[in-house]
N, C-alpha and C positions, 0 to 999 in steps of 0.2 A: 504494500500500500504506500502511495506517495501522498505527502501532505505538504502544502505550501503555506507558510505563515507570511502574510503580506504586511509590510511596513510595521514590523514588530519592534518594540522597544526592548532591547536585550539587557537584562539585569543579571549580571553574573560577575562578582568581584574577581573571579579567577580567569575571566575571559578577556582576550584582546579586544572583543567587541562590546565590552561593558559600557552601557550608557548610549550606545549607538542605535539608530533605527535602520533595520535591514530586513530584506526578504530572507527567509530561512526555508530551505527545501529539505524535507525528511523523506528518505527512501529506504524501505526495508529495515526500519528501526534505527537508522543512522542519520546523522546530519550530513547531507551530501554537499550542500553548497550554501554559502552565506554571501549575499551581494546586495548592491543598491537596488537592483531590479532583476528578477528571475522570471522568465517566461514559463507559465504554468504548463507542465507536460499534459498530454492527453490523459483523461481519466483521473487527474489529480484532484484531491480534496483541497479547496482553497479556503483558508481562514482569514477573513478580512473584516475588520471592524475598527472604529475609532479608538485610539488609546490602548491598543493591544500591547500587552507586556508579556514577556516570556522569560522564565528563569529555569535553572536546574530544578528537578522535581523535589518537592518539599517532603520532609520526613518528620513524622510525629513520634517522639520518643517515649510517650506514656499514654497507653490506651488500654482500657479494660475491655477485652473482647468477649468475656463471659462464656466462651465456648471452649470446652464442654462444661455442662452442668447447670448453667444459668441461661439457657437459650431463650427463656421467656423474657429476659431483659435485653439480650443482644446475642447474635450469633456471628460467625465469621463472614457470612454473606452480607448481613445487614450492616456490620461495622465497616466493611469495605465500601458499601454504598455511601455511608456517611463520610468516610475518609475521602472518597472521590469527590463528593459534593464540596468538601472543604479544601480541595486542591492538593491533597497528599497523594504522592505516588508510592510511598512506603510508610508503614507503621510498625512499631514494636508493640507487642501485646504482653501484658503482665501475666505472671504465673498463677494468679489467684482464681483458678477455676476449680471444678469438681469433677474428676480428681485434679489436684494441683499439678502443674507442669514441673514435676520433680523426678521424672524418669524418661528414658528414651522412648517408651511406648506413648506416653502422653504428648511429648514433644513431637513425635512422628505424626500423631493424629492431627495436631495443629498444622503442621506443614502440609499434610495430605489435603486437609480441608481447604487450605489456602490456594491450592493449585488451580490455575485457570481464572483466578480473581483478577480484576483490573488494577489491583493495588498489591504491592509486595508486602507480605506479612512476615515479620521477623520475631520469633518467640524469645522472650526473656525467661530463663530457667530459674527455678527457686534455689536459694542458697541452702535452706534447711528443708527436711522432709515435711511435707504438709504445711510449709511456711509457719511452723510452730516455734521456731527459734530454739530447737533442741539438737537434733542430729543432722549432720551434713549430708547433702546429696552427693552423688558422684559427679562432680563438676567437670572433670576431664572428659568423661564419657559424653556428658551433655554438650560440652564444647565441640567435640568431634561430630556430634549428631546435629549440630546446627544452631545451638543457642548463641544469640548475639551478645548477651550480657547475663549477669546474675544478680538477682534481687529477690527479697521476700515481698516485694511489691507494696501492697496495701498495709503490710505489717512491718514497720520499721524495726531494724535490728536493735534490740535492747541490751543484749549481752556483749560487753566490750571484748571479751575473749573470743567470742564467735567472729566478730568483725575482724579482729587482729589475725586470727588464723585463716580467715577467708582471703584477706589481702595477701598473706604469705602463700596460700595455696594457688591463687590465680596468677601471681606475678610471673612464674616461670614460663607460662604459655601466653602471657599478654592478655589475660582476661580482664573484664571490666566489672567492678562492683558498683551497683547503683543502690543508694539508700535514701529514703525520704526521712529527713532528720526530725525525730520527735521523741522526747522523753515521756513515755506513756503515763508514768506515775504522776506527772504534773498536769496532764490533760484529761485524766479519767473523769467521765461524766460531763466534760466540757461541751459547750454548744456553739460558742463564738469566741472571738478575740477578747481577752481580758482587758477591760478598759472602763472608762466612765460609762460608755454606751451599754456594756454588758450589765453594769450595776443598775442603770436606769431601766433596762428591760427585764431585770430579774433573772438573767440567764447566767449559768456558771461559765466562767471565763477559761480560756486556754491561753496561757501566757506565751509571749514570743520567746521567753527564756527557754521554754521546752525545746524549741527548735535550735536555738543558739548553743545550748549546752552540748547537744549531740554533735553539732558541727565542730565545736572546739575539741571534743573528745576524739572524733574520727580523724581530724587533722593531726592531732598528736600521735595517734596510733599509726597513721600513714607514715609520718616522719620516723617513727620507731622502726617500722618495717624496712624503711629505706636505709636505716642505720646512721641517722644523723640526729643531732640535737635540734629540736624544733626552733630554737632561737638562732641557729647558725645556718640559714639556708643559702648563704652565698656560695657554698660548695656544690649546690645542686644545679644542674643544667635543665633548661626547659625541654620538655619532651613533647613529641607530636601528639601522642595519644595519652589521654589521662588513664590513671589506674582506678581512681575513685571519683564517682559522679554523685552529686547531691541533687535530688529531685524536688521540685516545687518549693523554691525559696519564697519566703513571704515577709521577712523583716529586714529593716535597714541594717541592723547589726550583723545579720547573716551575710549580707552583701559585703560589708566591711571585712568580715573574717575571710571570705573567699578571695577578696581583692588582695589582702595582705598575704595570703597563702600563695597566690599566683606570683606576686612580686618576689617572693622568696624562692620560687622555682618548683614548688610542689606540683606534681602531675595530677591536678584536680580539674573538674569541670562542674557545671551546674546548669539548671534550667529554671524557668518560671512558667507557671500556667497562665494562659492568655487572660483568664478571668481575674487573676490577681492584679493585672495591670489596669483593670477597669473599675472594680468596686473597692470601697473601703468599708469599715465597720458601721458607718452611718446607714448603709443600705439595709441593715438588719432590722430597722425600726418597724417595717411592715410584717415581720415574722414570715417572710416568704421562704418556704422550705426549699425552693429551687436555688436559693442563695446560701444554703447550708453546705459548706465545703470544709475539707480538712487538707492542708492547713486553712484556717479561717481567714477571712478578709480582715486586714489589720488597719492601721491608721493611715491618714493621708500622707503623713511623713514617710511611712513605710512604702506606700505606693510610689511616691516620688523617687525614693531610693532605688526601687526596682527598675524604674525607667532609666535612672542614671547608670545603674549597673549594666543594663542592656546596651546603653549608648557607648560606654567605654570598654565593652567587651568582657567585663567581669562575669556577667551572665552570658553563657554561650548560646543557649537555645531557648526557644519558646515552644511549649507543648500544649496540648489540649487538656490533659488529665481527664480524658473522656471516661466518665463513670456512670454508666446507665443504671437507672433505678426505675422499677415499675411503679404504677400509681399507688399500690398498697404500701410502698415504702416512703412515699413523699406526700400523698394527700392525707396526712394525719397531723396530730399535734406536733409543734415544732421540736420539742425535746425528745419525741419518739421517732422522728424522721431520720432516714439514713443520710449520710453525707454524699455529695457528688453532683456534678453537672455533666450533661452530655455536650461536649465542647468541640467535637471534630468539625462540624459544619460551619462554625462561626469564629475560628481562630483569627483568620485574616481580617474579617470584618470588625471584630472586636478591637484588635490592636490598631487598625487604621482609623477607626472612629474616635479613638482616644489618644492618638499619637501626638506627643508634645513636640515633635520636630525631628524624629529619626528619619533618615533617608530610606527610600524603598530598598536600596542596596544593602543597608544595615539590617533591615528586616529579613531580606532574602538570606543573608548570611546566617541569621539565627534560625531560619526555617529549613534551609537546604544544606548549606556548606558545613556548618559546625556539627549538626547531628550526624552527618556521614563520617566526619573525622572522629568524633567521639565513639561511635559504634563500630569503627573499622570497616565500614561499607566502602565499596569502590568509589573513589572521587568522581564527580561529574563536572564537566564544563561544556559550555556552548562553543563548539569549534568543529570545523569540518573533519569528518571521519570519526567523531565521537558518538557514543550511544545517545539516542534521542529520548531521554527520560526527562520530561519537561512539564512545568506548570504554567498555564495561561491565565492571565488575570488583568483586571483594570483597577488600579489603586484609587481612582477617583469616582468610580461609578457607585451610585447609591442603589440599594436593593432592600427589600423587606423579607425578613426571615419568617415566612408565613407558614411553612410546613416542614417538618423534620422527616428525614428518611430513616432515622434510627428507630428501632423498636420502642425505645423509651423516649419520653418527652420532657424530661426534667431539665429544661433549659430556661434561664431567665431572659434569654434573647428572643424567644418566640414572640412574634408580633412586632418586633422592633425594626426600624429602618437603620441600616448600617452603611458605612462608607467602606469601599474596598470589596470588589466582587470577583470571585473565582469564576473563570469562564470554562475551564476544562483542563484536561491533562493529556499528555501523549506518553505512552509507555508500551514497550514491546511492539512498536509499529502500529498501535491502535490509538485513534483519536477518541477520547471519552468526554462526554458532556456537551459537545458543540454539535 
């Protein structure tokens, strides 16, 4: 199949064509030609529209696929439809299924079910059996079976010795440990960010300190594994691929801790969920259960610090933290409702609608370039002869999120008009969405 992108704005920090408007011809899954003007071959599909932008395909690093075991909330087919609608060509799925992705059999099931989907699905394998935080899985076998990283997903690692030994275990084969930092003892029964707002609403708070303590702990343990004093990082050299990744940062001090660690040379990376860049704790006044997330929305100061961290590269990636929940889990009293937002379809619209001034190139870096580097996926760039795995979008177009293709509808963006529209994707020679 041949596809011609007419007068496309190329957004790719790694490409010699970055920032230029060019015609792009895709043939048999490869970028065949990039030029000022290309005559459309016979039978070619031509994509032409005002303000067409193209970038390397976006990658979502944190998705709850729910399959196997929770298919009433989401399955691998529906989650790929949602990812496609959000402009993602690849997603990584958490291991918190039933059974948990803690063996080659379950990992193999995920990979088989993902075959033929328009989106690449990369399983994250569990660190501990059943994600219970007790006994280790066979991570080497899971790595060879196709696990892209290791995490207990929705269950942050509480045991420092487990985290230490995991880092030691993964290091020889270059494995990646992903942890969402939370000291569970400080957040038990919590409903929202601990603040004046939580007091006014009568809801038990979840202090930012619960996140920050774990980040400090994990950074110290990483330095220990590398055999250096945490205060003497000048001896460390920067590495291309991180060893430890922090998921879903939410506080200003967390950003500061990661920034300092990177300046000292520690091989770490981190991400932020798109909704954390949009809402602060004042949004909880209406007790909307679709805004109940973990980590919770924090203060305006924290939100500003997250944007600053994304701007200066401290925060490497933006994720959806897609967490489908059925009506029975959300349409109930606030303190009984489950945490989570279905975010795959609205990542780009959410961040563009509230963007304080980041360039589109910076956002593409966080959606496409850095996730591939962190996950050790093959790098992509828009150049002749390269694979055509692309996302098509219009950063200025307004659209209304009227209907979700996810099985679950727990999104605070439903019915809202957003700026920044995904037009489609190109992957494996197929044009999707246009």
